[in-house]
C-alpha positions as CSV (number, residue, x, y, z in Angstrom):
1,X,-0.1,-0.1,0.0
2,X,2.9,2.3,0.9
3,X,4.4,1.5,-2.5
4,X,1.1,2.4,-4.4
5,X,0.8,5.8,-2.6
6,X,4.5,6.7,-3.3
7,X,3.7,5.7,-7.0
8,X,0.5,7.8,-7.2
9,X,2.4,11.0,-5.7
10,X,5.2,10.7,-8.2
11,X,2.5,10.3,-11.1
12,X,0.9,13.0,-9.6
13,X,3.6,15.5,-9.7
14,X,4.3,14.7,-13.5
15,X,0.5,15.0,-14.4
16,X,0.2,18.1,-12.3
17,X,3.1,19.8,-14.2
18,X,2.0,18.7,-17.5
19,X,-1.6,19.8,-16.8
20,X,-0.7,23.2,-15.5
21,X,1.6,24.1,-18.5
22,X,-1.0,22.8,-21.3
23,X,-4.2,23.6,-19.4
24,X,-5.4,20.1,-19.8
25,X,-5.9,19.0,-16.0
26,X,-3.5,16.1,-16.1
27,X,-6.3,13.5,-16.6
28,X,-4.9,12.7,-20.2
29,X,-1.9,11.2,-18.7
30,X,-3.5,9.5,-15.4
31,X,-6.2,7.8,-17.1
32,X,-4.2,5.7,-19.6
33,X,-1.4,5.1,-17.1
34,X,-4.0,3.7,-14.3
35,X,-5.7,1.7,-17.0
36,X,-3.1,0.5,-19.0
37,X,0.0,0.1,-16.6
38,X,-2.0,-0.7,-13.5
39,X,-4.9,-2.4,-14.7
40,X,-7.5,-0.2,-13.0
41,X,-11.0,-0.5,-14.1
42,X,-11.9,2.4,-16.3
43,X,-14.7,3.3,-13.9
44,X,-12.2,4.0,-11.2
45,X,-9.6,5.6,-13.4
46,X,-12.2,8.3,-14.3
47,X,-13.2,8.9,-11.0
48,X,-9.5,9.4,-10.0
49,X,-9.1,11.6,-13.2
50,X,-11.9,13.8,-11.8
51,X,-9.9,14.5,-8.6
52,X,-6.8,15.0,-10.7
53,X,-8.7,18.0,-12.6
54,X,-9.9,19.6,-9.3
55,X,-6.4,19.3,-7.8
56,X,-4.6,20.5,-10.8
57,X,-7.2,23.4,-11.2
58,X,-6.7,24.2,-7.5
59,X,-2.8,24.2,-7.3
60,X,-2.3,26.3,-10.7
61,X,-5.0,28.6,-10.5
62,X,-3.8,30.1,-7.1
63,X,-0.3,30.8,-8.9
64,X,-2.2,32.1,-12.0
65,X,-4.5,34.5,-10.1
66,X,-1.7,35.9,-8.0
67,X,0.5,36.6,-11.1
68,X,-2.6,37.9,-13.0
69,X,-2.1,35.6,-16.0
70,X,-5.6,34.1,-16.4
71,X,-8.6,36.1,-17.7
72,X,-11.5,35.8,-15.1
73,X,-14.1,37.4,-17.1
74,X,-13.5,35.0,-19.9
75,X,-13.5,31.9,-17.7
76,X,-16.8,33.0,-16.1
77,X,-18.3,33.8,-19.5
78,X,-17.6,30.7,-21.2
79,X,-18.3,28.6,-18.3
80,X,-22.0,29.4,-19.1
81,X,-21.7,27.8,-22.4
82,X,-20.0,24.6,-21.0
83,X,-22.5,24.1,-18.3
84,X,-25.5,24.5,-20.7
85,X,-23.5,22.1,-23.2
86,X,-22.8,19.5,-20.5
87,X,-26.6,19.5,-19.2
88,X,-27.7,18.9,-22.8
89,X,-25.1,16.3,-23.2
90,X,-26.3,14.4,-20.4
91,X,-30.0,14.5,-21.5
92,X,-29.1,13.4,-24.9
93,X,-27.4,10.3,-23.5
94,X,-28.8,7.4,-25.2
95,X,-30.8,9.6,-27.9
96,X,-27.9,10.7,-30.0
97,X,-25.2,8.0,-31.3
98,X,-21.6,9.2,-29.6
99,X,-20.1,8.0,-32.8
100,X,-20.8,11.0,-34.8
101,X,-19.9,13.3,-31.9
102,X,-16.4,11.6,-31.8
103,X,-15.9,12.0,-35.5
104,X,-16.9,15.7,-35.4
105,X,-14.7,16.5,-32.3
106,X,-11.6,14.3,-33.7
107,X,-11.8,16.4,-36.7
108,X,-12.0,19.6,-34.8
109,X,-8.8,18.7,-32.7
110,X,-6.9,17.7,-35.9
111,X,-7.8,20.9,-37.6
112,X,-6.8,23.0,-34.4
113,X,-3.5,21.0,-34.2
114,X,-2.8,21.9,-37.7
115,X,-3.8,25.7,-37.0
116,X,-1.3,25.6,-34.3
117,X,1.6,24.3,-36.6
118,X,1.0,27.1,-38.9
119,X,1.3,29.6,-35.8
120,X,4.6,27.9,-35.1
121,X,5.9,28.3,-38.3
122,X,4.4,32.0,-38.9
123,X,7.1,33.8,-37.2
124,X,5.3,37.1,-38.0
125,X,2.2,36.1,-36.1
126,X,1.5,38.6,-33.1
127,X,-1.7,38.7,-30.8
128,X,-1.2,42.4,-30.2
129,X,-1.8,42.9,-33.8
130,X,-5.6,41.9,-33.4
131,X,-8.1,44.5,-33.7
132,X,-10.9,45.3,-31.2
133,X,-14.1,43.2,-31.2
134,X,-17.3,45.2,-30.3
135,X,-18.9,42.3,-28.3
136,X,-15.6,41.6,-26.4
137,X,-15.1,45.3,-25.7
138,X,-18.7,45.6,-24.4
139,X,-18.3,42.4,-22.1
140,X,-14.8,43.5,-21.0
141,X,-13.1,40.4,-22.1
142,X,-10.0,41.9,-23.4
143,X,-6.8,41.5,-20.8
144,X,-3.0,42.1,-20.1
145,X,-0.5,39.9,-18.6
146,X,3.2,40.1,-17.8
147,X,5.1,37.4,-19.9
148,X,8.1,36.5,-17.8
149,X,9.6,34.6,-20.7
150,X,10.0,38.0,-22.7
151,X,9.8,40.3,-19.7
152,X,7.2,42.4,-21.2
153,X,3.6,43.6,-20.3
154,X,1.4,42.0,-23.0
155,X,-2.1,43.6,-23.9
156,X,-4.3,41.4,-26.0
157,X,-7.9,41.7,-27.7
158,X,-10.3,39.0,-27.6
159,X,-12.0,38.1,-31.1
160,X,-14.7,36.0,-32.3
161,X,-16.6,35.7,-29.0
162,X,-19.8,33.7,-30.4
163,X,-17.3,31.1,-32.0
164,X,-15.5,30.5,-28.8
165,X,-18.8,30.3,-27.0
166,X,-20.2,27.7,-29.5
167,X,-17.0,25.6,-29.3
168,X,-17.3,25.7,-25.3
169,X,-21.1,24.6,-25.9
170,X,-19.5,21.6,-28.0
171,X,-17.1,21.0,-25.4
172,X,-19.5,20.7,-22.5
173,X,-22.0,18.6,-24.9
174,X,-19.0,16.1,-25.5
175,X,-18.2,15.9,-21.6
176,X,-21.8,15.3,-20.8
177,X,-22.5,12.8,-23.7
178,X,-19.3,10.9,-23.9
179,X,-17.7,11.4,-20.6
180,X,-14.5,12.9,-21.7
181,X,-12.4,15.7,-20.5
182,X,-12.7,18.9,-22.4
183,X,-9.4,20.8,-21.7
184,X,-8.3,20.7,-25.1
185,X,-11.6,22.3,-26.4
186,X,-11.3,25.1,-23.8
187,X,-7.9,26.2,-25.0
188,X,-8.8,25.6,-28.7
189,X,-11.7,27.9,-28.1
190,X,-9.7,30.6,-26.6
191,X,-6.3,30.2,-28.7
192,X,-7.7,29.3,-32.0
193,X,-11.0,31.0,-32.1
194,X,-10.9,33.8,-29.8
195,X,-7.2,34.8,-30.9
196,X,-6.3,34.8,-27.3
197,X,-2.2,34.2,-26.5
198,X,-1.5,30.6,-25.3
199,X,-0.5,31.4,-21.8
200,X,-3.7,33.1,-20.8
201,X,-5.6,30.5,-22.7
202,X,-3.9,27.8,-20.7
203,X,-4.4,29.5,-17.3
204,X,-7.9,30.4,-18.0
205,X,-8.6,26.6,-19.0
206,X,-7.1,25.5,-15.6
207,X,-9.7,27.6,-13.9
208,X,-12.6,26.6,-15.8
209,X,-11.8,22.9,-15.8
210,X,-11.7,22.8,-12.0
211,X,-15.4,24.4,-12.1
212,X,-16.5,22.0,-14.3
213,X,-14.9,19.0,-12.7
214,X,-16.3,20.0,-9.5
215,X,-19.8,19.9,-10.6
216,X,-19.6,16.2,-11.5
217,X,-17.2,15.0,-8.8
218,X,-20.2,14.7,-6.2
219,X,-21.7,12.1,-8.6
220,X,-18.6,10.1,-8.9
221,X,-18.1,10.2,-4.9
222,X,-21.7,8.8,-4.3
223,X,-21.4,6.1,-6.8
224,X,-18.3,4.7,-5.5
225,X,-16.0,5.6,-8.4
226,X,-13.5,7.2,-6.4
227,X,-10.8,5.2,-4.2
228,X,-9.2,7.0,-1.8
229,X,-5.9,5.0,-1.6
230,X,-5.5,6.0,-5.3
231,X,-7.1,9.7,-5.4
232,X,-5.5,11.0,-2.1
233,X,-1.7,10.5,-2.8
234,X,-2.5,11.4,-6.5
235,X,-4.3,14.9,-5.4
236,X,-1.1,15.4,-3.1
237,X,1.3,14.9,-6.0
238,X,-0.7,16.9,-8.2
239,X,-1.2,19.9,-6.0
240,X,2.7,19.8,-5.7
241,X,3.1,19.3,-9.3
242,X,0.6,21.9,-10.5
243,X,2.3,24.7,-8.6
244,X,5.7,23.9,-10.1
245,X,4.1,23.4,-13.6
246,X,2.3,26.9,-13.3
247,X,5.7,28.4,-12.4
248,X,7.4,26.6,-15.4
249,X,4.6,27.9,-18.0
250,X,5.1,31.5,-17.1
251,X,9.0,31.4,-18.1
252,X,8.6,29.2,-20.9
253,X,8.3,30.8,-24.3
254,X,4.9,30.4,-25.8
255,X,6.3,28.6,-28.9
256,X,7.6,25.9,-26.6
257,X,4.1,25.3,-24.8
258,X,2.7,25.2,-28.3
259,X,5.2,22.7,-29.8
260,X,4.3,20.5,-26.7
261,X,0.6,20.9,-27.1
262,X,0.5,20.1,-31.1
263,X,1.4,16.5,-30.8
264,X,-1.2,16.0,-27.6
265,X,-3.9,17.6,-29.8
266,X,-3.0,15.3,-32.6
267,X,-3.1,12.4,-30.2
268,X,-6.3,13.2,-28.8
269,X,-7.9,13.9,-32.1
270,X,-6.8,10.9,-33.9
271,X,-8.0,8.6,-30.8
272,X,-11.5,10.2,-31.1
273,X,-11.7,9.7,-34.9
274,X,-10.6,6.1,-34.3
275,X,-13.4,5.5,-31.7
276,X,-15.8,7.3,-34.0
277,X,-15.1,4.6,-36.8
278,X,-15.4,1.7,-34.2
279,X,-11.6,1.1,-34.3
280,X,-10.4,-0.3,-31.0
281,X,-6.8,0.5,-29.8
């Protein structure tokens, strides 16, 4: 039991660092490791993943709020879309065939990864050149943050608010209907559609995932899907890892974060496409 606890703490630290940097919550790392390497039933792996997301969000959000990297107004605005989407997804369970959603969201992820590759290759792409958006200005969604890697205060304008809102509704729909995490979609909504810089996108995603996961955590708790001897050491490791990851993210150049994020997006997107077409991994 002690060996399991130590292993979970180490795994939690790694997942927390990765989750805080990429804005993905760490569940993408924990779930496959628990099921494939430790042979844990997927039901309990998902329960542990929920705890992972909440712990990552809690640890990293404190640092991001203190350093004013995340955009709180964007987070609260988009959380409306995610919540409504999640409720709709839960209501559509058993009515709508999941395979079509797997294919749709798989294509969206692959397309977004392709867009990120283009941003990596386009050295002249600058967020500061983006013009004001009337709706974003009216809702006071534009923001500013201090980039520790370039040692500059960067102002940015938010674009295409309806597009980002629709993607976030889709992310909530996928979460409710398919039972998947939607951290990748949150970053995509802000980075690709709303043209926010990657660092505020990742930081804001971390906050939003914690809010979303907390809503469903009670369900997993009462149906017995959360195993304390797995979840508790994982949470301890993740709290430490997410604080470390939030510090690393702020000193990393945005292109490095994007370079790490692209293969992760491709991996999730291709996996979703394969599941949609009925290909078992």
